[in-house]
Backbone of each chain as nested JSON, in Angstrom:
{
  "chains": [
    {"id": "A", "residues": [
      {"number": 1, "name": "UNK", "atoms": {"N": [2.151, -15.273, -19.04], "CA": [2.137, -16.082, -17.831], "C": [2.006, -15.181, -16.602]}},
      {"number": 2, "name": "UNK", "atoms": {"N": [1.026, -15.481, -15.767], "CA": [0.789, -14.605, -14.619], "C": [1.668, -15.015, -13.438]}},
      {"number": 3, "name": "UNK", "atoms": {"N": [2.165, -14.013, -12.728], "CA": [3.002, -14.294, -11.568], "C": [2.753, -13.256, -10.484]}},
      {"number": 4, "name": "UNK", "atoms": {"N": [3.064, -13.658, -9.267], "CA": [2.925, -12.749, -8.133], "C": [4.245, -12.696, -7.386]}},
      {"number": 5, "name": "UNK", "atoms": {"N": [4.702, -11.492, -7.075], "CA": [5.948, -11.319, -6.343], "C": [5.634, -10.652, -5.007]}},
      {"number": 6, "name": "UNK", "atoms": {"N": [6.105, -11.253, -3.927], "CA": [5.94, -10.641, -2.611], "C": [7.295, -10.088, -2.175]}},
      {"number": 7, "name": "UNK", "atoms": {"N": [7.333, -8.796, -1.896], "CA": [8.574, -8.142, -1.469], "C": [8.376, -7.673, -0.032]}},
      {"number": 8, "name": "UNK", "atoms": {"N": [9.258, -8.137, 0.857], "CA": [9.091, -7.819, 2.277], "C": [10.373, -7.243, 2.858]}},
      {"number": 9, "name": "UNK", "atoms": {"N": [10.248, -6.373, 3.852], "CA": [11.463, -5.917, 4.548], "C": [12.095, -7.111, 5.262]}},
      {"number": 10, "name": "UNK", "atoms": {"N": [13.427, -7.247, 5.148], "CA": [14.107, -8.353, 5.817], "C": [13.987, -8.229, 7.337]}},
      {"number": 11, "name": "UNK", "atoms": {"N": [14.114, -9.363, 8.032], "CA": [14.089, -9.354, 9.5], "C": [15.197, -8.434, 10.006]}},
      {"number": 12, "name": "UNK", "atoms": {"N": [14.878, -7.633, 10.997], "CA": [15.889, -6.75, 11.572], "C": [15.934, -5.385, 10.919]}},
      {"number": 13, "name": "UNK", "atoms": {"N": [15.332, -5.28, 9.725], "CA": [15.315, -3.992, 9.032], "C": [14.12, -3.181, 9.548]}},
      {"number": 14, "name": "UNK", "atoms": {"N": [14.373, -1.922, 9.874], "CA": [13.329, -1.029, 10.371], "C": [12.191, -0.934, 9.353]}},
      {"number": 15, "name": "UNK", "atoms": {"N": [10.953, -1.012, 9.842], "CA": [9.8, -0.956, 8.948], "C": [8.777, 0.041, 9.51]}},
      {"number": 16, "name": "UNK", "atoms": {"N": [8.973, 1.322, 9.214], "CA": [8.113, 2.365, 9.793], "C": [6.638, 2.186, 9.428]}},
      {"number": 17, "name": "UNK", "atoms": {"N": [6.377, 1.701, 8.209], "CA": [4.995, 1.506, 7.781], "C": [4.341, 0.412, 8.642]}},
      {"number": 18, "name": "UNK", "atoms": {"N": [5.087, -0.662, 8.873], "CA": [4.588, -1.744, 9.717], "C": [4.339, -1.262, 11.148]}},
      {"number": 19, "name": "UNK", "atoms": {"N": [5.242, -0.443, 11.649], "CA": [5.071, 0.084, 13.008], "C": [3.826, 0.962, 13.102]}},
      {"number": 20, "name": "UNK", "atoms": {"N": [3.585, 1.754, 12.064], "CA": [2.396, 2.62, 12.056], "C": [1.126, 1.772, 12.043]}},
      {"number": 21, "name": "UNK", "atoms": {"N": [1.132, 0.706, 11.239], "CA": [-0.031, -0.191, 11.167], "C": [-0.278, -0.839, 12.539]}},
      {"number": 22, "name": "UNK", "atoms": {"N": [0.814, -1.309, 13.143], "CA": [0.751, -1.955, 14.461], "C": [0.132, -1.01, 15.495]}},
      {"number": 23, "name": "UNK", "atoms": {"N": [0.666, 0.203, 15.573], "CA": [0.172, 1.196, 16.533], "C": [-1.297, 1.517, 16.283]}},
      {"number": 24, "name": "UNK", "atoms": {"N": [-1.652, 1.725, 15.024], "CA": [-3.037, 2.094, 14.708], "C": [-3.995, 0.957, 15.036]}},
      {"number": 25, "name": "UNK", "atoms": {"N": [-3.598, -0.285, 14.727], "CA": [-4.474, -1.425, 15.027], "C": [-4.72, -1.522, 16.534]}},
      {"number": 26, "name": "UNK", "atoms": {"N": [-3.658, -1.324, 17.311], "CA": [-3.825, -1.396, 18.768], "C": [-4.723, -0.282, 19.268]}},
      {"number": 27, "name": "UNK", "atoms": {"N": [-4.556, 0.916, 18.69], "CA": [-5.412, 2.041, 19.097], "C": [-6.872, 1.767, 18.776]}},
      {"number": 28, "name": "UNK", "atoms": {"N": [-7.108, 0.977, 17.734], "CA": [-8.487, 0.61, 17.383], "C": [-8.986, -0.56, 18.235]}},
      {"number": 29, "name": "UNK", "atoms": {"N": [-8.123, -1.083, 19.085], "CA": [-8.552, -2.141, 19.999], "C": [-8.281, -3.559, 19.509]}},
      {"number": 30, "name": "UNK", "atoms": {"N": [-7.504, -3.688, 18.436], "CA": [-7.179, -5.034, 17.945], "C": [-5.924, -5.551, 18.64]}},
      {"number": 31, "name": "UNK", "atoms": {"N": [-5.985, -6.759, 19.208], "CA": [-4.83, -7.295, 19.924], "C": [-3.823, -7.922, 18.961]}},
      {"number": 32, "name": "UNK", "atoms": {"N": [-2.929, -7.11, 18.419], "CA": [-1.949, -7.637, 17.461], "C": [-0.54, -7.557, 18.014]}},
      {"number": 33, "name": "UNK", "atoms": {"N": [0.285, -8.484, 17.543], "CA": [1.705, -8.435, 17.827], "C": [2.365, -7.652, 16.704]}},
      {"number": 34, "name": "UNK", "atoms": {"N": [3.504, -8.136, 16.234], "CA": [4.231, -7.403, 15.206], "C": [3.472, -7.347, 13.874]}},
      {"number": 35, "name": "UNK", "atoms": {"N": [3.586, -6.236, 13.198], "CA": [3.058, -6.107, 11.831], "C": [4.18, -5.634, 10.925]}},
      {"number": 36, "name": "UNK", "atoms": {"N": [4.273, -6.241, 9.746], "CA": [5.293, -5.824, 8.774], "C": [4.582, -5.583, 7.449]}},
      {"number": 37, "name": "UNK", "atoms": {"N": [5.0, -4.546, 6.747], "CA": [4.334, -4.197, 5.496], "C": [5.316, -4.268, 4.331]}},
      {"number": 38, "name": "UNK", "atoms": {"N": [4.898, -4.927, 3.288], "CA": [5.71, -5.014, 2.074], "C": [4.848, -4.768, 0.854]}},
      {"number": 39, "name": "UNK", "atoms": {"N": [5.311, -5.202, -0.306], "CA": [4.568, -4.978, -1.547], "C": [4.195, -6.298, -2.204]}},
      {"number": 40, "name": "UNK", "atoms": {"N": [3.049, -6.303, -2.867], "CA": [2.699, -7.441, -3.709], "C": [2.617, -6.916, -5.145]}},
      {"number": 41, "name": "UNK", "atoms": {"N": [3.309, -7.589, -6.054], "CA": [3.329, -7.149, -7.448], "C": [2.785, -8.282, -8.319]}},
      {"number": 42, "name": "UNK", "atoms": {"N": [1.687, -8.002, -9.012], "CA": [1.127, -8.98, -9.949], "C": [1.613, -8.618, -11.34]}},
      {"number": 43, "name": "UNK", "atoms": {"N": [2.162, -9.606, -12.026], "CA": [2.81, -9.358, -13.309], "C": [2.318, -10.321, -14.369]}},
      {"number": 44, "name": "UNK", "atoms": {"N": [2.305, -9.841, -15.59], "CA": [2.044, -10.7, -16.727], "C": [3.359, -10.791, -17.495]}},
      {"number": 45, "name": "UNK", "atoms": {"N": [3.965, -11.98, -17.527], "CA": [5.299, -12.112, -18.109], "C": [5.244, -12.945, -19.378]}},
      {"number": 46, "name": "UNK", "atoms": {"N": [5.991, -12.507, -20.362], "CA": [6.069, -13.205, -21.63], "C": [7.21, -14.224, -21.541]}},
      {"number": 47, "name": "UNK", "atoms": {"N": [6.9, -15.488, -21.235], "CA": [7.945, -16.501, -21.075], "C": [7.443, -17.843, -21.581]}},
      {"number": 48, "name": "UNK", "atoms": {"N": [8.396, -18.698, -21.986], "CA": [8.037, -19.973, -22.611], "C": [7.582, -21.02, -21.593]}},
      {"number": 49, "name": "UNK", "atoms": {"N": [8.051, -20.923, -20.36], "CA": [7.714, -21.926, -19.347], "C": [7.693, -21.264, -17.97]}},
      {"number": 50, "name": "UNK", "atoms": {"N": [7.067, -21.915, -16.996], "CA": [7.086, -21.361, -15.635], "C": [8.507, -21.153, -15.121]}},
      {"number": 51, "name": "UNK", "atoms": {"N": [9.418, -22.078, -15.442], "CA": [10.802, -21.919, -14.989], "C": [11.465, -20.699, -15.619]}},
      {"number": 52, "name": "UNK", "atoms": {"N": [11.207, -20.508, -16.919], "CA": [11.775, -19.344, -17.603], "C": [11.201, -18.066, -16.998]}},
      {"number": 53, "name": "UNK", "atoms": {"N": [9.886, -18.077, -16.708], "CA": [9.254, -16.898, -16.109], "C": [9.895, -16.593, -14.757]}},
      {"number": 54, "name": "UNK", "atoms": {"N": [10.105, -17.657, -13.978], "CA": [10.68, -17.455, -12.644], "C": [12.074, -16.837, -12.712]}},
      {"number": 55, "name": "UNK", "atoms": {"N": [12.904, -17.312, -13.637], "CA": [14.264, -16.765, -13.646], "C": [14.268, -15.339, -14.213]}},
      {"number": 56, "name": "UNK", "atoms": {"N": [13.329, -15.075, -15.131], "CA": [13.18, -13.702, -15.642], "C": [12.762, -12.77, -14.495]}},
      {"number": 57, "name": "UNK", "atoms": {"N": [11.808, -13.223, -13.687], "CA": [11.315, -12.376, -12.595], "C": [12.387, -12.188, -11.521]}},
      {"number": 58, "name": "UNK", "atoms": {"N": [13.235, -13.216, -11.33], "CA": [14.342, -13.048, -10.387], "C": [15.237, -11.892, -10.82]}},
      {"number": 59, "name": "UNK", "atoms": {"N": [15.483, -11.814, -12.128], "CA": [16.309, -10.713, -12.624], "C": [15.599, -9.375, -12.432]}},
      {"number": 60, "name": "UNK", "atoms": {"N": [14.273, -9.354, -12.651], "CA": [13.507, -8.118, -12.422], "C": [13.604, -7.678, -10.966]}},
      {"number": 61, "name": "UNK", "atoms": {"N": [13.549, -8.668, -10.058], "CA": [13.621, -8.342, -8.628], "C": [14.97, -7.728, -8.299]}},
      {"number": 62, "name": "UNK", "atoms": {"N": [16.048, -8.34, -8.825], "CA": [17.381, -7.833, -8.521], "C": [17.594, -6.441, -9.102]}},
      {"number": 63, "name": "UNK", "atoms": {"N": [16.963, -6.172, -10.247], "CA": [17.217, -4.891, -10.915], "C": [16.238, -3.798, -10.548]}},
      {"number": 64, "name": "UNK", "atoms": {"N": [14.987, -4.154, -10.227], "CA": [13.997, -3.085, -10.041], "C": [12.988, -3.324, -8.921]}},
      {"number": 65, "name": "UNK", "atoms": {"N": [12.455, -4.545, -8.847], "CA": [11.288, -4.746, -7.985], "C": [11.614, -4.748, -6.487]}},
      {"number": 66, "name": "UNK", "atoms": {"N": [12.823, -5.152, -6.148], "CA": [13.184, -5.209, -4.734], "C": [14.542, -4.553, -4.529]}},
      {"number": 67, "name": "UNK", "atoms": {"N": [14.824, -4.214, -3.302], "CA": [16.162, -3.774, -2.928], "C": [16.774, -4.906, -2.111]}},
      {"number": 68, "name": "UNK", "atoms": {"N": [17.611, -5.747, -2.779], "CA": [18.088, -6.982, -2.132], "C": [18.867, -6.748, -0.834]}},
      {"number": 69, "name": "UNK", "atoms": {"N": [19.349, -5.527, -0.631], "CA": [20.056, -5.238, 0.615], "C": [19.135, -5.298, 1.818]}},
      {"number": 70, "name": "UNK", "atoms": {"N": [17.924, -4.798, 1.65], "CA": [17.024, -4.672, 2.802], "C": [15.701, -5.41, 2.614]}},
      {"number": 71, "name": "UNK", "atoms": {"N": [15.49, -5.979, 1.42], "CA": [14.21, -6.654, 1.181], "C": [14.43, -8.072, 0.663]}},
      {"number": 72, "name": "UNK", "atoms": {"N": [13.523, -8.968, 1.04], "CA": [13.544, -10.31, 0.481], "C": [12.353, -10.431, -0.466]}},
      {"number": 73, "name": "UNK", "atoms": {"N": [12.43, -11.371, -1.4], "CA": [11.299, -11.535, -2.305], "C": [10.965, -12.996, -2.509]}},
      {"number": 74, "name": "UNK", "atoms": {"N": [9.726, -13.218, -2.867], "CA": [9.172, -14.564, -3.045], "C": [8.4, -14.516, -4.359]}},
      {"number": 75, "name": "UNK", "atoms": {"N": [8.635, -15.502, -5.225], "CA": [8.006, -15.488, -6.548], "C": [7.055, -16.667, -6.687]}},
      {"number": 76, "name": "UNK", "atoms": {"N": [5.818, -16.396, -7.079], "CA": [4.865, -17.475, -7.357], "C": [4.411, -17.339, -8.807]}},
      {"number": 77, "name": "UNK", "atoms": {"N": [4.7, -18.373, -9.613], "CA": [4.256, -18.346, -11.004], "C": [3.009, -19.213, -11.129]}},
      {"number": 78, "name": "UNK", "atoms": {"N": [1.938, -18.65, -11.665], "CA": [0.716, -19.439, -11.862], "C": [0.858, -20.31, -13.111]}},
      {"number": 79, "name": "UNK", "atoms": {"N": [0.497, -21.567, -12.962], "CA": [0.675, -22.519, -14.057], "C": [-0.214, -22.158, -15.26]}}
    ]},
    {"id": "B", "residues": [
      {"number": 1, "name": "UNK", "atoms": {"N": [-1.043, -16.028, 16.462], "CA": [-1.309, -16.706, 15.2], "C": [-0.855, -15.817, 14.037]}},
      {"number": 2, "name": "UNK", "atoms": {"N": [-0.035, -16.382, 13.163], "CA": [0.516, -15.565, 12.072], "C": [-0.429, -15.535, 10.874]}},
      {"number": 3, "name": "UNK", "atoms": {"N": [-0.515, -14.388, 10.241], "CA": [-1.393, -14.256, 9.076], "C": [-0.78, -13.294, 8.075]}},
      {"number": 4, "name": "UNK", "atoms": {"N": [-1.185, -13.468, 6.828], "CA": [-0.721, -12.595, 5.765], "C": [-1.933, -12.019, 5.039]}},
      {"number": 5, "name": "UNK", "atoms": {"N": [-1.919, -10.726, 4.83], "CA": [-3.014, -10.067, 4.123], "C": [-2.467, -9.461, 2.838]}},
      {"number": 6, "name": "UNK", "atoms": {"N": [-3.115, -9.777, 1.728], "CA": [-2.726, -9.164, 0.453], "C": [-3.787, -8.141, 0.083]}},
      {"number": 7, "name": "UNK", "atoms": {"N": [-3.374, -6.906, -0.115], "CA": [-4.296, -5.824, -0.474], "C": [-3.933, -5.352, -1.869]}},
      {"number": 8, "name": "UNK", "atoms": {"N": [-4.917, -5.407, -2.775], "CA": [-4.62, -5.071, -4.176], "C": [-5.61, -4.043, -4.705]}},
      {"number": 9, "name": "UNK", "atoms": {"N": [-5.183, -3.199, -5.642], "CA": [-6.144, -2.301, -6.284], "C": [-7.152, -3.135, -7.071]}},
      {"number": 10, "name": "UNK", "atoms": {"N": [-8.444, -2.793, -6.959], "CA": [-9.458, -3.548, -7.698], "C": [-9.29, -3.367, -9.198]}},
      {"number": 11, "name": "UNK", "atoms": {"N": [-9.792, -4.328, -9.969], "CA": [-9.739, -4.221, -11.43], "C": [-10.437, -2.932, -11.856]}},
      {"number": 12, "name": "UNK", "atoms": {"N": [-9.852, -2.232, -12.792], "CA": [-10.457, -1.011, -13.304], "C": [-10.041, 0.23, -12.542]}},
      {"number": 13, "name": "UNK", "atoms": {"N": [-9.464, 0.035, -11.347], "CA": [-9.0, 1.179, -10.557], "C": [-7.592, 1.541, -11.028]}},
      {"number": 14, "name": "UNK", "atoms": {"N": [-7.379, 2.823, -11.235], "CA": [-6.084, 3.315, -11.696], "C": [-4.993, 2.936, -10.692]}},
      {"number": 15, "name": "UNK", "atoms": {"N": [-3.849, 2.469, -11.207], "CA": [-2.762, 2.055, -10.326], "C": [-1.45, 2.662, -10.826]}},
      {"number": 16, "name": "UNK", "atoms": {"N": [-1.172, 3.904, -10.443], "CA": [0.0, 4.617, -10.96], "C": [1.308, 3.9, -10.622]}},
      {"number": 17, "name": "UNK", "atoms": {"N": [1.369, 3.272, -9.44], "CA": [2.597, 2.568, -9.054], "C": [2.82, 1.377, -9.997]}},
      {"number": 18, "name": "UNK", "atoms": {"N": [1.742, 0.654, -10.293], "CA": [1.84, -0.464, -11.231], "C": [2.26, -0.001, -12.616]}},
      {"number": 19, "name": "UNK", "atoms": {"N": [1.71, 1.134, -13.038], "CA": [2.071, 1.655, -14.359], "C": [3.538, 2.038, -14.416]}},
      {"number": 20, "name": "UNK", "atoms": {"N": [4.036, 2.617, -13.319], "CA": [5.451, 2.998, -13.272], "C": [6.344, 1.758, -13.342]}},
      {"number": 21, "name": "UNK", "atoms": {"N": [5.956, 0.707, -12.615], "CA": [6.726, -0.54, -12.631], "C": [6.749, -1.128, -14.041]}},
      {"number": 22, "name": "UNK", "atoms": {"N": [5.583, -1.136, -14.663], "CA": [5.418, -1.662, -16.024], "C": [6.338, -0.919, -17.003]}},
      {"number": 23, "name": "UNK", "atoms": {"N": [6.267, 0.402, -16.972], "CA": [7.088, 1.224, -17.864], "C": [8.579, 0.987, -17.614]}},
      {"number": 24, "name": "UNK", "atoms": {"N": [8.971, 0.959, -16.351], "CA": [10.392, 0.779, -16.029], "C": [10.891, -0.593, -16.447]}},
      {"number": 25, "name": "UNK", "atoms": {"N": [10.072, -1.625, -16.231], "CA": [10.495, -2.976, -16.625], "C": [10.693, -3.041, -18.13]}},
      {"number": 26, "name": "UNK", "atoms": {"N": [9.777, -2.419, -18.883], "CA": [9.926, -2.435, -20.352], "C": [11.173, -1.683, -20.777]}},
      {"number": 27, "name": "UNK", "atoms": {"N": [11.445, -0.55, -20.108], "CA": [12.642, 0.226, -20.449], "C": [13.906, -0.578, -20.165]}},
      {"number": 28, "name": "UNK", "atoms": {"N": [13.845, -1.466, -19.186], "CA": [14.998, -2.325, -18.877], "C": [15.065, -3.536, -19.812]}},
      {"number": 29, "name": "UNK", "atoms": {"N": [14.073, -3.649, -20.702], "CA": [14.11, -4.729, -21.687], "C": [13.346, -5.981, -21.297]}},
      {"number": 30, "name": "UNK", "atoms": {"N": [12.57, -5.917, -20.231], "CA": [11.789, -7.088, -19.836], "C": [10.422, -7.064, -20.533]}},
      {"number": 31, "name": "UNK", "atoms": {"N": [10.074, -8.168, -21.207], "CA": [8.808, -8.21, -21.949], "C": [7.644, -8.515, -21.004]}},
      {"number": 32, "name": "UNK", "atoms": {"N": [7.083, -7.477, -20.382], "CA": [5.971, -7.705, -19.454], "C": [4.675, -7.096, -19.981]}},
      {"number": 33, "name": "UNK", "atoms": {"N": [3.579, -7.705, -19.572], "CA": [2.264, -7.125, -19.821], "C": [1.921, -6.25, -18.637]}},
      {"number": 34, "name": "UNK", "atoms": {"N": [0.669, -6.337, -18.205], "CA": [0.24, -5.466, -17.116], "C": [0.958, -5.791, -15.794]}},
      {"number": 35, "name": "UNK", "atoms": {"N": [1.245, -4.746, -15.02], "CA": [1.757, -4.917, -13.663], "C": [0.852, -4.146, -12.71]}},
      {"number": 36, "name": "UNK", "atoms": {"N": [0.533, -4.769, -11.576], "CA": [-0.284, -4.095, -10.555], "C": [0.446, -4.212, -9.232]}},
      {"number": 37, "name": "UNK", "atoms": {"N": [0.428, -3.148, -8.466], "CA": [1.157, -3.151, -7.199], "C": [0.197, -2.952, -6.033]}},
      {"number": 38, "name": "UNK", "atoms": {"N": [0.318, -3.801, -5.033], "CA": [-0.477, -3.668, -3.814], "C": [0.417, -3.838, -2.594]}},
      {"number": 39, "name": "UNK", "atoms": {"N": [-0.191, -4.142, -1.46], "CA": [0.57, -4.278, -0.223], "C": [0.432, -5.69, 0.343]}},
      {"number": 40, "name": "UNK", "atoms": {"N": [1.512, -6.157, 0.968], "CA": [1.418, -7.407, 1.737], "C": [1.667, -7.045, 3.196]}},
      {"number": 41, "name": "UNK", "atoms": {"N": [0.772, -7.49, 4.072], "CA": [0.891, -7.173, 5.499], "C": [0.991, -8.483, 6.278]}},
      {"number": 42, "name": "UNK", "atoms": {"N": [2.1, -8.672, 6.973], "CA": [2.263, -9.854, 7.83], "C": [1.923, -9.442, 9.252]}},
      {"number": 43, "name": "UNK", "atoms": {"N": [1.039, -10.224, 9.867], "CA": [0.497, -9.849, 11.172], "C": [0.611, -11.004, 12.148]}},
      {"number": 44, "name": "UNK", "atoms": {"N": [0.758, -10.651, 13.408], "CA": [0.69, -11.636, 14.481], "C": [-0.58, -11.304, 15.255]}},
      {"number": 45, "name": "UNK", "atoms": {"N": [-1.567, -12.2, 15.203], "CA": [-2.869, -11.895, 15.79], "C": [-3.127, -12.781, 16.996]}},
      {"number": 46, "name": "UNK", "atoms": {"N": [-3.685, -12.18, 18.015], "CA": [-4.025, -12.902, 19.238], "C": [-5.453, -13.43, 19.076]}},
      {"number": 47, "name": "UNK", "atoms": {"N": [-5.606, -14.707, 18.677], "CA": [-6.952, -15.262, 18.455], "C": [-6.969, -16.725, 18.858]}},
      {"number": 48, "name": "UNK", "atoms": {"N": [-8.157, -17.228, 19.191], "CA": [-8.294, -18.586, 19.719], "C": [-8.215, -19.655, 18.628]}},
      {"number": 49, "name": "UNK", "atoms": {"N": [-8.604, -19.307, 17.413], "CA": [-8.617, -20.288, 16.33], "C": [-8.35, -19.573, 15.007]}},
      {"number": 50, "name": "UNK", "atoms": {"N": [-7.983, -20.332, 13.971], "CA": [-7.78, -19.71, 12.661], "C": [-9.03, -18.963, 12.184]}},
      {"number": 51, "name": "UNK", "atoms": {"N": [-10.224, -19.521, 12.44], "CA": [-11.452, -18.854, 12.021], "C": [-11.644, -17.529, 12.743]}},
      {"number": 52, "name": "UNK", "atoms": {"N": [-11.351, -17.54, 14.045], "CA": [-11.474, -16.3, 14.824], "C": [-10.466, -15.267, 14.308]}},
      {"number": 53, "name": "UNK", "atoms": {"N": [-9.249, -15.726, 14.009], "CA": [-8.233, -14.812, 13.491], "C": [-8.701, -14.201, 12.172]}},
      {"number": 54, "name": "UNK", "atoms": {"N": [-9.266, -15.055, 11.314], "CA": [-9.715, -14.571, 10.009], "C": [-10.798, -13.499, 10.144]}},
      {"number": 55, "name": "UNK", "atoms": {"N": [-11.765, -13.71, 11.027], "CA": [-12.837, -12.72, 11.104], "C": [-12.336, -11.436, 11.774]}},
      {"number": 56, "name": "UNK", "atoms": {"N": [-11.384, -11.59, 12.7], "CA": [-10.759, -10.398, 13.302], "C": [-10.019, -9.586, 12.223]}},
      {"number": 57, "name": "UNK", "atoms": {"N": [-9.285, -10.294, 11.378], "CA": [-8.506, -9.601, 10.346], "C": [-9.431, -8.972, 9.299]}},
      {"number": 58, "name": "UNK", "atoms": {"N": [-10.562, -9.624, 9.036], "CA": [-11.535, -9.0, 8.128], "C": [-11.971, -7.637, 8.658]}},
      {"number": 59, "name": "UNK", "atoms": {"N": [-12.197, -7.564, 9.957], "CA": [-12.59, -6.285, 10.54], "C": [-11.44, -5.273, 10.45]}},
      {"number": 60, "name": "UNK", "atoms": {"N": [-10.21, -5.75, 10.648], "CA": [-9.049, -4.852, 10.503], "C": [-8.959, -4.298, 9.082]}},
      {"number": 61, "name": "UNK", "atoms": {"N": [-9.241, -5.172, 8.105], "CA": [-9.179, -4.744, 6.7], "C": [-10.222, -3.671, 6.431]}},
      {"number": 62, "name": "UNK", "atoms": {"N": [-11.443, -3.892, 6.919], "CA": [-12.52, -2.93, 6.68], "C": [-12.23, -1.588, 7.359]}},
      {"number": 63, "name": "UNK", "atoms": {"N": [-11.55, -1.648, 8.509], "CA": [-11.347, -0.424, 9.273], "C": [-10.038, 0.283, 8.982]}},
      {"number": 64, "name": "UNK", "atoms": {"N": [-9.001, -0.469, 8.63], "CA": [-7.696, 0.194, 8.501], "C": [-6.815, -0.307, 7.357]}},
      {"number": 65, "name": "UNK", "atoms": {"N": [-6.754, -1.63, 7.188], "CA": [-5.714, -2.163, 6.294], "C": [-6.002, -1.937, 4.812]}},
      {"number": 66, "name": "UNK", "atoms": {"N": [-7.28, -1.865, 4.457], "CA": [-7.619, -1.687, 3.038], "C": [-8.653, -0.585, 2.904]}},
      {"number": 67, "name": "UNK", "atoms": {"N": [-8.786, -0.072, 1.71], "CA": [-9.873, 0.842, 1.392], "C": [-10.839, 0.045, 0.515]}},
      {"number": 68, "name": "UNK", "atoms": {"N": [-11.918, -0.489, 1.105], "CA": [-12.786, -1.433, 0.381], "C": [-13.423, -0.839, -0.875]}},
      {"number": 69, "name": "UNK", "atoms": {"N": [-13.446, 0.476, -0.988], "CA": [-13.994, 1.098, -2.198], "C": [-13.131, 0.799, -3.417]}},
      {"number": 70, "name": "UNK", "atoms": {"N": [-11.831, 0.823, -3.22], "CA": [-10.931, 0.71, -4.371], "C": [-9.962, -0.47, -4.267]}},
      {"number": 71, "name": "UNK", "atoms": {"N": [-9.958, -1.159, -3.112], "CA": [-9.014, -2.258, -2.944], "C": [-9.73, -3.545, -2.527]}},
      {"number": 72, "name": "UNK", "atoms": {"N": [-9.194, -4.67, -2.978], "CA": [-9.698, -5.959, -2.502], "C": [-8.634, -6.564, -1.594]}},
      {"number": 73, "name": "UNK", "atoms": {"N": [-9.045, -7.476, -0.728], "CA": [-8.058, -8.096, 0.151], "C": [-8.261, -9.591, 0.234]}},
      {"number": 74, "name": "UNK", "atoms": {"N": [-7.186, -10.255, 0.572], "CA": [-7.144, -11.721, 0.634], "C": [-6.409, -12.045, 1.933]}},
      {"number": 75, "name": "UNK", "atoms": {"N": [-6.993, -12.931, 2.736], "CA": [-6.417, -13.236, 4.048], "C": [-5.947, -14.686, 4.091]}},
      {"number": 76, "name": "UNK", "atoms": {"N": [-4.691, -14.904, 4.481], "CA": [-4.18, -16.271, 4.672], "C": [-3.743, -16.411, 6.114]}},
      {"number": 77, "name": "UNK", "atoms": {"N": [-4.391, -17.322, 6.85], "CA": [-3.992, -17.556, 8.236], "C": [-3.141, -18.823, 8.269]}},
      {"number": 78, "name": "UNK", "atoms": {"N": [-1.938, -18.709, 8.839], "CA": [-1.081, -19.897, 8.954], "C": [-1.548, -20.755, 10.123]}},
      {"number": 79, "name": "UNK", "atoms": {"N": [-1.689, -22.046, 9.866], "CA": [-2.227, -22.958, 10.901], "C": [-1.287, -23.011, 12.108]}}
    ]}
  ]
}
């Protein structure tokens, strides 16, 4: 079962990569406001149902894919 | 106007970060197939319409946000 996980720095957490992107875009002449950079993880999960896949991926996020202290995550399971 | 850009390694392009995630998840006992890791960029763009924002962000992707040789990108503009 295919799934996509979006991991983002939480609001208020310093995001140096996002700041670098923001500065560079402005230097190139693009009128942008805030930019934040996170990770997208595409996964192939062995699960019996979309719900089972989702709860399995939640455990993966808590243990490895995200740092819950400073990052939030969003899980999309493809039907 | 808020937008989200997903930047992913193209199929066939080596993805060491994805391989590391895959190996680590298996070592933790999670039954996963392939894992691929890319970037998610949340942007605030100054544009007159969603279409204008999209074409502006396409130019940002070509110039800075992605490496079109080895990465593909997907743009979602929030209405």
